[in-house]
N, C-alpha and C positions, 0 to 999 in steps of 0.2 A: 851281416845286417846290423844296422846301428841300434843302440839301446833305445832311442826314442821311437824308432819304427816298430821294434818288438813290443814296446809298451802300447803303441797305438793298435797293433793287431790284437793284443790282449783285450784292450778296452772295447774295440769295435765288436768283438764277440759277445760282449755283455750288453751292448746297446739294443734296446727293444725297437728302435726305429730304423734298424738296418736288417734287410732280408738278404741272406747269403745262401742261395741254393747250391746244391751239389752239381758240379758241371756235367758229370756223366749222366745223372738223372735228368738234367735239363735237355740233354741231347735226345732222350728217349721218350719223355712224357711231359705233359703240361703241368705247370705248378699249381698247387692247391688254391692259390689266390687268384688264378686266372678267372675273370668274370665275377670275382667276389671281393674286390678291393674295397668297395664302399661298405658292404655289410660286415666283412670280417676284419678289415684293417682300420679304416677310418671311422667306422661306426656312424656314418651319416650318408646322405644322398647327394652331397655336393659334387660339382664337376671335378674331374681329375685331369691334371695337366702334367705332362712329362717333360723333363729336361734330359736329353740324351748326351752322353759324354759329359756329365756334370762336373767332373773334376772335384774341387773342394765344395761344390754345392752352393756357390755364391748366388747364382741366379735362382735356384730353387728356394733358398732361404730368403732372398730379397722379395720374391713373389709371395711367399707364405706370409711374410710380415705385412705386406700391403693388402693382401686379399684373404682375410680369415674365413671368408665364405666359400673358398675353393680349396681343393686338395692338390698337393704337389708331390711328385716322385722324381728324385734324381737317380739316374742310372749311370753307372761307371763300373769298370772292372778293377780299378785300383783302390784297394782297401785303405791305404795310407792317405789317399785323397779324400775319400768319402768320410773318413774319420772326422775331419775338420767340420764338415757341414752337419754331420749327425750330432757331434758334440755341441755345436752352436745351437742346434734346434732344442736339444735337451736343456741347455743352460737358460735358454730364453722361454722355455715352456711352449714351444711351437708344436701343437698336436696335429696340425694340418699338413705336415711334410714328413716324408719318409724316404728311404734310400734303398735301392736295389743294386746289389753287387753282382753283375753278370756281363757277359759278352753281349753286345747289342745285336750280333748276328742271331741270337736266340730270343729276341724280343717277343716274338709271337707266342712263345711258350708261357708268357706271363700275363697277357692281357686279352680279354675277350672282345667280341664284336660290339662296337659302339661304346666301349668302356672309357675311352680317352677323348677329351674334348679338344685338346690342343697339344702341340709338340713344339719344344724349343730345342734348337741345335745351336749351341753357342761356342764359337771358335774351335771347331773340330779340326783334327788332322786333315789338311786339304788333299793329301794323297795326290800331289801334283803330277806325277808321271802318268801318262795316258794308260799304261798297262795296269795301273792300280785303281782306275776309276770305279771299279766294282766295289771298292772298299769305302768310297765316299759316302757319307751318311745321307746324302741327297741323291744318290744314284737310283736308277729305275728299280734295281734290286731291292733297295731299302724302302723306297716309296711304296712299292707293291706290298711289302710287309706291313708298313704303317697303316695302309688302307684296311687291313684286316681288323684293326681295333679302333681306328679313328672314327668318330661320329660323322654322320652324313654332312653336317655343316662345320666339321672340325677343320682346323688350320695347322699349317707347318710354318714355323719361323726359323729363318737362318740369319745369324749374325756372324760375320767373319771379317778378318783383315786381309784375306787372300783374294786377289782379283780373279785368279784362275777358277777357284771354287765357285765364286759368285757368278761369273760369266757362264760357267758350265751349267750351274743350277738354273739360271735364267733361261738358257737355251733349251734345257730339258723341259722346263715349264712351258715355254713357247711351243716346242715340238708337239706337246701333248694337249695343248689348248687348256691348260689348267688356269683357273681364274686367279689373277694376282690381286691381293688386297692392299699391299703396300710394297714399295720398291724404291731403293735409293743407293747410289754408289758413293754417297757421302752423308751418312746418317745424321751427324751432328751439325751439318749445314743444310738441313732439309726442314720441311714443315711437319715431319712425322713427330708425334708426341706419344706419351704413354709408356708401357712396359719396355719397349725396345729402347727408348731414349733414356728413361730415368734410372735403370739398373745397369751398373757397370761392374765387370769383374776386375780382379787384380791385374790380370794380363791386359785387359782392354785399356785400362788406365795407362799402362806402360806403352801400349801401341799409340795411344793418343799423344802422350808426351813425346814420342819419337816422330810425331807428325804424320802418322799413318792415317789413312781414311778407313772408316768402318762401313762395310757394306751390309745392307739389310734387305731381306726379301721375305714376304709373307704371302702364302698361297693356299689354296684348298685342293682336296683330292676327291672331287665329287663323283666321277664316273667309275665304272668297273671294267672299262676297256683296258687292254694291255698297255702298260706304260713303256714307251719306246725311248731308247737313248737318243740324244740329239745327234744330228749329222756332224761329222768332224769339221 
């Protein structure tokens, strides 16, 4: 392990804006902050927005800068990545953003019913092979989990450069009659504005320089019926 990575692991253990639960404990029991993020962590009643697979936290940080009246939590398992976002938040004095280092498969251990207003999934691993679709962060398995803590009018945002993931997610949304709030197979040549358009990650800029299109889909999870996988 490189010297810089070791230093980052040391620093992240000192950061007050990073929650690092024990993996074995998370398998067995809910985290103490579940249902208590507003009261115990942010110390306010502002809406909470999640970024899943946040990497270096660029989207979480970008959103926190623009919306001081909302709270943001970036979730990722890679500590060396989270370090960058957490350090930036400390340097800029951003108190409305925190980071959770955990496997997303355990996400329901950390958030209670109606605790989250919105979810952002930005450029996740597309898991292109069909046999791996259960691992896609927009699969029926994960959407069922998100519904346990997403508010009734809450939304899910997907940004990706991968056509397979985008088409799969769109098909799943259609299969389950989930209301679509915004949709584009070429975001930066569309009429969509706002958070999806204005905030760009490091890799997103690389994709755009390479001439790739950015796909965007925003939808809600209103019902409690079983979420089905789309037909092949």
